[in-house]
N, CA, C and O atoms as a GROMACS GRO file, in nm:
protein
  332
    1UNK      N    1  -2.536   8.704   7.451
    1UNK     CA    2  -2.443   8.678   7.343
    1UNK      C    3  -2.486   8.557   7.260
    1UNK      O    4  -2.464   8.553   7.139
    2UNK      N    5  -2.547   8.461   7.325
    2UNK     CA    6  -2.588   8.340   7.254
    2UNK      C    7  -2.693   8.370   7.149
    2UNK      O    8  -2.692   8.311   7.041
    3UNK      N    9  -2.784   8.462   7.178
    3UNK     CA   10  -2.889   8.494   7.082
    3UNK      C   11  -2.830   8.558   6.956
    3UNK      O   12  -2.879   8.536   6.846
    4UNK      N   13  -2.724   8.639   6.973
    4UNK     CA   14  -2.658   8.698   6.856
    4UNK      C   15  -2.588   8.593   6.771
    4UNK      O   16  -2.588   8.601   6.649
    5UNK      N   17  -2.528   8.495   6.836
    5UNK     CA   18  -2.464   8.386   6.762
    5UNK      C   19  -2.569   8.310   6.682
    5UNK      O   20  -2.545   8.275   6.566
    6UNK      N   21  -2.684   8.283   6.742
    6UNK     CA   22  -2.790   8.213   6.670
    6UNK      C   23  -2.844   8.296   6.554
    6UNK      O   24  -2.868   8.242   6.446
    7UNK      N   25  -2.862   8.425   6.574
    7UNK     CA   26  -2.916   8.511   6.469
    7UNK      C   27  -2.819   8.519   6.351
    7UNK      O   28  -2.859   8.498   6.236
    8UNK      N   29  -2.692   8.549   6.378
    8UNK     CA   30  -2.596   8.560   6.270
    8UNK      C   31  -2.565   8.426   6.206
    8UNK      O   32  -2.536   8.420   6.086
    9UNK      N   33  -2.570   8.319   6.282
    9UNK     CA   34  -2.551   8.186   6.223
    9UNK      C   35  -2.666   8.152   6.130
    9UNK      O   36  -2.644   8.091   6.025
   10UNK      N   37  -2.786   8.191   6.166
   10UNK     CA   38  -2.901   8.168   6.078
   10UNK      C   39  -2.886   8.246   5.948
   10UNK      O   40  -2.916   8.195   5.841
   11UNK      N   41  -2.839   8.369   5.958
   11UNK     CA   42  -2.816   8.450   5.837
   11UNK      C   43  -2.708   8.385   5.750
   11UNK      O   44  -2.722   8.379   5.628
   12UNK      N   45  -2.601   8.337   5.812
   12UNK     CA   46  -2.494   8.274   5.735
   12UNK      C   47  -2.542   8.144   5.670
   12UNK      O   48  -2.505   8.114   5.557
   13UNK      N   49  -2.625   8.067   5.741
   13UNK     CA   50  -2.678   7.944   5.682
   13UNK      C   51  -2.769   7.977   5.565
   13UNK      O   52  -2.767   7.907   5.464
   14UNK      N   53  -2.849   8.083   5.577
   14UNK     CA   54  -2.933   8.126   5.466
   14UNK      C   55  -2.848   8.168   5.346
   14UNK      O   56  -2.878   8.132   5.233
   15UNK      N   57  -2.740   8.243   5.371
   15UNK     CA   58  -2.650   8.282   5.262
   15UNK      C   59  -2.588   8.159   5.196
   15UNK      O   60  -2.576   8.154   5.074
   16UNK      N   61  -2.550   8.061   5.276
   16UNK     CA   62  -2.492   7.939   5.220
   16UNK      C   63  -2.593   7.866   5.133
   16UNK      O   64  -2.557   7.816   5.026
   17UNK      N   65  -2.717   7.858   5.177
   17UNK     CA   66  -2.820   7.790   5.098
   17UNK      C   67  -2.846   7.863   4.967
   17UNK      O   68  -2.862   7.799   4.863
   18UNK      N   69  -2.852   7.995   4.972
   18UNK     CA   70  -2.875   8.073   4.849
   18UNK      C   71  -2.758   8.056   4.753
   18UNK      O   72  -2.779   8.043   4.632
   19UNK      N   73  -2.636   8.056   4.804
   19UNK     CA   74  -2.521   8.040   4.716
   19UNK      C   75  -2.511   7.898   4.662
   19UNK      O   76  -2.464   7.878   4.550
   20UNK      N   77  -2.554   7.799   4.738
   20UNK     CA   78  -2.558   7.662   4.684
   20UNK      C   79  -2.662   7.650   4.574
   20UNK      O   80  -2.641   7.578   4.476
   21UNK      N   81  -2.774   7.720   4.588
   21UNK     CA   82  -2.873   7.722   4.481
   21UNK      C   83  -2.816   7.789   4.357
   21UNK      O   84  -2.837   7.741   4.245
   22UNK      N   85  -2.744   7.900   4.375
   22UNK     CA   86  -2.682   7.969   4.262
   22UNK      C   87  -2.574   7.881   4.198
   22UNK      O   88  -2.558   7.880   4.076
   23UNK      N   89  -2.500   7.807   4.280
   23UNK     CA   90  -2.400   7.714   4.227
   23UNK      C   91  -2.468   7.606   4.144
   23UNK      O   92  -2.417   7.568   4.038
   24UNK      N   93  -2.582   7.557   4.192
   24UNK     CA   94  -2.655   7.455   4.118
   24UNK      C   95  -2.699   7.507   3.981
   24UNK      O   96  -2.702   7.431   3.884
   25UNK      N   97  -2.732   7.635   3.973
   25UNK     CA   98  -2.778   7.694   3.847
   25UNK      C   99  -2.662   7.728   3.753
   25UNK      O  100  -2.675   7.710   3.632
   26UNK      N  101  -2.549   7.775   3.807
   26UNK     CA  102  -2.442   7.826   3.722
   26UNK      C  103  -2.320   7.734   3.713
   26UNK      O  104  -2.243   7.744   3.618
   27UNK      N  105  -2.301   7.647   3.810
   27UNK     CA  106  -2.184   7.559   3.820
   27UNK      C  107  -2.054   7.638   3.828
   27UNK      O  108  -1.951   7.595   3.775
   28UNK      N  109  -2.058   7.753   3.892
   28UNK     CA  110  -1.936   7.833   3.914
   28UNK      C  111  -1.872   7.784   4.043
   28UNK      O  112  -1.934   7.793   4.149
   29UNK      N  113  -1.748   7.733   4.038
   29UNK     CA  114  -1.687   7.673   4.157
   29UNK      C  115  -1.665   7.771   4.272
   29UNK      O  116  -1.662   7.730   4.388
   30UNK      N  117  -1.650   7.898   4.242
   30UNK     CA  118  -1.630   7.996   4.348
   30UNK      C  119  -1.752   8.008   4.438
   30UNK      O  120  -1.738   8.032   4.558
   31UNK      N  121  -1.870   7.993   4.380
   31UNK     CA  122  -1.992   7.999   4.462
   31UNK      C  123  -1.996   7.884   4.562
   31UNK      O  124  -2.042   7.901   4.675
   32UNK      N  125  -1.949   7.768   4.520
   32UNK     CA  126  -1.946   7.655   4.613
   32UNK      C  127  -1.850   7.681   4.728
   32UNK      O  128  -1.881   7.651   4.843
   33UNK      N  129  -1.733   7.737   4.697
   33UNK     CA  130  -1.635   7.766   4.802
   33UNK      C  131  -1.687   7.871   4.901
   33UNK      O  132  -1.669   7.857   5.022
   34UNK      N  133  -1.751   7.975   4.850
   34UNK     CA  134  -1.804   8.078   4.938
   34UNK      C  135  -1.919   8.022   5.022
   34UNK      O  136  -1.928   8.051   5.141
   35UNK      N  137  -2.006   7.941   4.961
   35UNK     CA  138  -2.115   7.879   5.035
   35UNK      C  139  -2.062   7.787   5.145
   35UNK      O  140  -2.113   7.786   5.257
   36UNK      N  141  -1.960   7.710   5.112
   36UNK     CA  142  -1.901   7.622   5.212
   36UNK      C  143  -1.841   7.703   5.326
   36UNK      O  144  -1.852   7.663   5.442
   37UNK      N  145  -1.777   7.816   5.294
   37UNK     CA  146  -1.718   7.900   5.396
   37UNK      C  147  -1.824   7.955   5.490
   37UNK      O  148  -1.808   7.949   5.612
   38UNK      N  149  -1.933   8.008   5.434
   38UNK     CA  150  -2.041   8.060   5.518
   38UNK      C  151  -2.104   7.949   5.603
   38UNK      O  152  -2.126   7.968   5.722
   39UNK      N  153  -2.134   7.836   5.541
   39UNK     CA  154  -2.197   7.727   5.614
   39UNK      C  155  -2.110   7.669   5.724
   39UNK      O  156  -2.158   7.643   5.835
   40UNK      N  157  -1.983   7.648   5.693
   40UNK     CA  158  -1.892   7.591   5.793
   40UNK      C  159  -1.872   7.686   5.910
   40UNK      O  160  -1.866   7.642   6.025
   41UNK      N  161  -1.863   7.814   5.882
   41UNK     CA  162  -1.844   7.908   5.993
   41UNK      C  163  -1.970   7.917   6.080
   41UNK      O  164  -1.960   7.932   6.201
   42UNK      N  165  -2.088   7.907   6.018
   42UNK     CA  166  -2.211   7.910   6.097
   42UNK      C  167  -2.224   7.786   6.185
   42UNK      O  168  -2.258   7.797   6.303
   43UNK      N  169  -2.195   7.671   6.129
   43UNK     CA  170  -2.204   7.547   6.208
   43UNK      C  171  -2.101   7.548   6.321
   43UNK      O  172  -2.131   7.506   6.433
   44UNK      N  173  -1.980   7.594   6.292
   44UNK     CA  174  -1.877   7.600   6.395
   44UNK      C  175  -1.915   7.699   6.505
   44UNK      O  176  -1.890   7.673   6.623
   45UNK      N  177  -1.975   7.811   6.467
   45UNK     CA  178  -2.016   7.909   6.568
   45UNK      C  179  -2.125   7.852   6.659
   45UNK      O  180  -2.124   7.877   6.779
   46UNK      N  181  -2.217   7.776   6.601
   46UNK     CA  182  -2.323   7.716   6.684
   46UNK      C  183  -2.266   7.607   6.774
   46UNK      O  184  -2.306   7.593   6.889
   47UNK      N  185  -2.172   7.529   6.720
   47UNK     CA  186  -2.113   7.422   6.801
   47UNK      C  187  -2.031   7.478   6.917
   47UNK      O  188  -2.039   7.425   7.029
   48UNK      N  189  -1.954   7.582   6.893
   48UNK     CA  190  -1.868   7.639   6.997
   48UNK      C  191  -1.937   7.746   7.080
   48UNK      O  192  -1.891   7.782   7.188
   49UNK      N  193  -2.049   7.798   7.028
   49UNK     CA  194  -2.123   7.909   7.089
   49UNK      C  195  -2.030   8.029   7.111
   49UNK      O  196  -2.031   8.093   7.216
   50UNK      N  197  -1.952   8.056   7.009
   50UNK     CA  198  -1.861   8.171   7.007
   50UNK      C  199  -1.886   8.250   6.880
   50UNK      O  200  -1.937   8.195   6.782
   51UNK      N  201  -1.852   8.377   6.880
   51UNK     CA  202  -1.875   8.462   6.764
   51UNK      C  203  -1.756   8.466   6.668
   51UNK      O  204  -1.772   8.506   6.553
   52UNK      N  205  -1.638   8.427   6.712
   52UNK     CA  206  -1.521   8.440   6.626
   52UNK      C  207  -1.528   8.356   6.499
   52UNK      O  208  -1.473   8.400   6.398
   53UNK      N  209  -1.592   8.238   6.497
   53UNK     CA  210  -1.599   8.167   6.368
   53UNK      C  211  -1.679   8.244   6.263
   53UNK      O  212  -1.651   8.233   6.144
   54UNK      N  213  -1.778   8.320   6.306
   54UNK     CA  214  -1.855   8.400   6.212
   54UNK      C  215  -1.769   8.510   6.151
   54UNK      O  216  -1.775   8.536   6.031
   55UNK      N  217  -1.690   8.573   6.233
   55UNK     CA  218  -1.601   8.678   6.184
   55UNK      C  219  -1.496   8.621   6.090
   55UNK      O  220  -1.469   8.679   5.984
   56UNK      N  221  -1.438   8.509   6.126
   56UNK     CA  222  -1.337   8.446   6.041
   56UNK      C  223  -1.400   8.401   5.909
   56UNK      O  224  -1.340   8.418   5.803
   57UNK      N  225  -1.519   8.344   5.914
   57UNK     CA  226  -1.587   8.301   5.792
   57UNK      C  227  -1.620   8.418   5.702
   57UNK      O  228  -1.607   8.408   5.580
   58UNK      N  229  -1.662   8.530   5.760
   58UNK     CA  230  -1.692   8.650   5.681
   58UNK      C  231  -1.566   8.702   5.612
   58UNK      O  232  -1.570   8.740   5.495
   59UNK      N  233  -1.454   8.704   5.686
   59UNK     CA  234  -1.329   8.751   5.628
   59UNK      C  235  -1.283   8.657   5.517
   59UNK      O  236  -1.238   8.703   5.412
   60UNK      N  237  -1.292   8.526   5.538
   60UNK     CA  238  -1.252   8.430   5.435
   60UNK      C  239  -1.341   8.442   5.311
   60UNK      O  240  -1.292   8.432   5.199
   61UNK      N  241  -1.471   8.464   5.331
   61UNK     CA  242  -1.561   8.480   5.217
   61UNK      C  243  -1.524   8.605   5.136
   61UNK      O  244  -1.528   8.603   5.013
   62UNK      N  245  -1.490   8.712   5.204
   62UNK     CA  246  -1.450   8.834   5.132
   62UNK      C  247  -1.316   8.816   5.064
   62UNK      O  248  -1.294   8.872   4.957
   63UNK      N  249  -1.227   8.739   5.123
   63UNK     CA  250  -1.099   8.711   5.056
   63UNK      C  251  -1.124   8.632   4.928
   63UNK      O  252  -1.063   8.659   4.825
   64UNK      N  253  -1.215   8.535   4.934
   64UNK     CA  254  -1.249   8.460   4.813
   64UNK      C  255  -1.312   8.552   4.708
   64UNK      O  256  -1.283   8.538   4.589
   65UNK      N  257  -1.396   8.645   4.750
   65UNK     CA  258  -1.456   8.738   4.655
   65UNK      C  259  -1.352   8.828   4.593
   65UNK      O  260  -1.356   8.855   4.473
   66UNK      N  261  -1.257   8.876   4.673
   66UNK     CA  262  -1.152   8.962   4.620
   66UNK      C  263  -1.059   8.886   4.526
   66UNK      O  264  -0.997   8.946   4.438
   67UNK      N  265  -1.049   8.756   4.543
   67UNK     CA  266  -0.968   8.674   4.454
   67UNK      C  267  -1.040   8.644   4.323
   67UNK      O  268  -0.982   8.583   4.234
   68UNK      N  269  -1.165   8.687   4.311
   68UNK     CA  270  -1.238   8.667   4.186
   68UNK      C  271  -1.320   8.540   4.182
   68UNK      O  272  -1.357   8.495   4.073
   69UNK      N  273  -1.349   8.481   4.296
   69UNK     CA  274  -1.425   8.357   4.298
   69UNK      C  275  -1.575   8.377   4.280
   69UNK      O  276  -1.647   8.280   4.253
   70UNK      N  277  -1.623   8.499   4.293
   70UNK     CA  278  -1.765   8.524   4.276
   70UNK      C  279  -1.790   8.566   4.131
   70UNK      O  280  -1.718   8.651   4.078
   71UNK      N  281  -1.889   8.507   4.065
   71UNK     CA  282  -1.913   8.543   3.926
   71UNK      C  283  -1.964   8.687   3.915
   71UNK      O  284  -2.036   8.736   4.002
   72UNK      N  285  -1.925   8.752   3.808
   72UNK     CA  286  -1.968   8.889   3.786
   72UNK      C  287  -2.110   8.895   3.732
   72UNK      O  288  -2.168   8.792   3.700
   73UNK      N  289  -2.165   9.014   3.724
   73UNK     CA  290  -2.301   9.028   3.671
   73UNK      C  291  -2.305   9.002   3.520
   73UNK      O  292  -2.205   9.018   3.450
   74UNK      N  293  -2.420   8.961   3.472
   74UNK     CA  294  -2.438   8.942   3.329
   74UNK      C  295  -2.438   9.078   3.261
   74UNK      O  296  -2.506   9.170   3.305
   75UNK      N  297  -2.363   9.087   3.155
   75UNK     CA  298  -2.358   9.214   3.081
   75UNK      C  299  -2.457   9.208   2.965
   75UNK      O  300  -2.472   9.103   2.902
   76UNK      N  301  -2.524   9.318   2.937
   76UNK     CA  302  -2.622   9.317   2.827
   76UNK      C  303  -2.557   9.288   2.692
   76UNK      O  304  -2.622   9.230   2.605
   77UNK      N  305  -2.431   9.327   2.671
   77UNK     CA  306  -2.369   9.303   2.540
   77UNK      C  307  -2.334   9.156   2.520
   77UNK      O  308  -2.308   9.114   2.407
   78UNK      N  309  -2.334   9.076   2.627
   78UNK     CA  310  -2.306   8.934   2.614
   78UNK      C  311  -2.428   8.857   2.563
   78UNK      O  312  -2.414   8.747   2.509
   79UNK      N  313  -2.546   8.914   2.581
   79UNK     CA  314  -2.669   8.846   2.542
   79UNK      C  315  -2.710   8.891   2.403
   79UNK      O  316  -2.690   9.007   2.366
   80UNK      N  317  -2.767   8.800   2.325
   80UNK     CA  318  -2.818   8.841   2.194
   80UNK      C  319  -2.940   8.933   2.211
   80UNK      O  320  -3.012   8.921   2.310
   81UNK      N  321  -2.962   9.023   2.118
   81UNK     CA  322  -3.077   9.113   2.132
   81UNK      C  323  -3.208   9.036   2.122
   81UNK      O  324  -3.223   8.945   2.041
   82UNK      N  325  -3.301   9.076   2.205
   82UNK     CA  326  -3.434   9.012   2.208
   82UNK      C  327  -3.519   9.072   2.097
   82UNK      O  328  -3.542   9.193   2.094
   83UNK      N  329  -3.565   8.986   2.005
   83UNK     CA  330  -3.651   9.035   1.896
   83UNK      C  331  -3.770   8.944   1.880
   83UNK      O  332  -3.854   8.968   1.794
   0.00000   0.00000   0.00000
């Protein structure tokens, strides 16, 4: 069980780092909240060596996404035409 906690915690830490990089580029506050959720749940799971913090962090991240905290994709009509 410990190896699964380490593997999924590593994935969550990677997701947190990627979202912090995206936050740095876009300054969208929702990305920071989701990154913090993923990172905190990964660190808590490693500290407690339990899987439930990963599950709770995943659910909280999806709740934040459903609340509209994740930025949407860029639409082609928002960009000026390339000439």
